[in-house]
N, C-alpha and C positions, 0 to 999 in steps of 0.2 A: 381689685385689688384694694380698694378702700375698704371692703368687708374684712378682707385677712388684717388690715392695720386697724381696724377697729376692734375687732378680736384678740389681738396682739395686746392690745393698748387695755382693754378691757380685763384679759388676763393677768396684766401686768400689776393692775390695780387691785385685782383683789389679793393677788400675793403679798402686795405691799399693806394691804389691811390688816393681815393676819400678823405682822412684825413687829415687833417692839423697836428695834434697832434698824436703822436703815443706812443704806451706801450713799455714798455721794449721789450716783445717777438716781438710787428708787428715792432720794431726797427733792432731787429736780423734779420727778414726775409728782409724787407727795403735793410739795407747793406750787408747782406749776410756774417755774421762774426759770430764767436762763443760766446756764453755767456761769456766766461773767457774774452776773446779779449774785448768786450763792458764792461763789470766791470773794466777792466783796465783802458781803456779809461774815464770813468766816475772818477774812484779813483783819476787817474792823473789831472782830469779837465780840460781833451786836448779837450773835447768835450762838448757841452751844455746838459745841461739836468735839470730837474723841479722834485721836490720830495715833493709834498705836506702835509702836517703835518708829513714830516716824513717817508711815507709810498713807496709805489710804485714809479717808477722812470719812467718819461715820457719825450718826446722828442719833439721841434717841427720839422717838417719835412724839414724845409726851413734851420733850424743849421745840420743836416744831410747833407742835401744835399753841404750846404759850406764846411763842413769838409771833404767829398770826393773830393770834388776841391781845395782843399786847398792848394795843391803843384801840379803843372802843370808838367809834364815831356814834354818837348818840342822834334817834330821828329828831326831828322839829317837834313833834308832839310830847315827846320824853323832855326834851330841852323846857317847852312852855308850861310843863306839869312842875317841874322841879322850879321854875321860876314864880308859878302862883305857888305852889306851897312855902317857897320862902318869901315872899310878900305877905302871905297869910300869917306867917310865924311872927313875922319883925313888925307888922303893922298894926296897931290898935284899932282895926275896924276896917 
């Protein structure tokens, strides 16, 4: 049973990978979020979406990618390098 579900999930992921426009259900799989989370994002207009004729919700995959990459969390090493570079520029020696 588990192998069948994994095969179905793999097939669904492959189909989604080749699409530019995703349905609500496909976006759930792509983002790996719950229905309620995605509905909240659309309700707050925190994520771009389309609702042709006031019906089903669709997403451009590029908009979903942009939303996922919106807030970057830098590593400790990157922050240390940035601080060192700032100090080096602003201090005279």
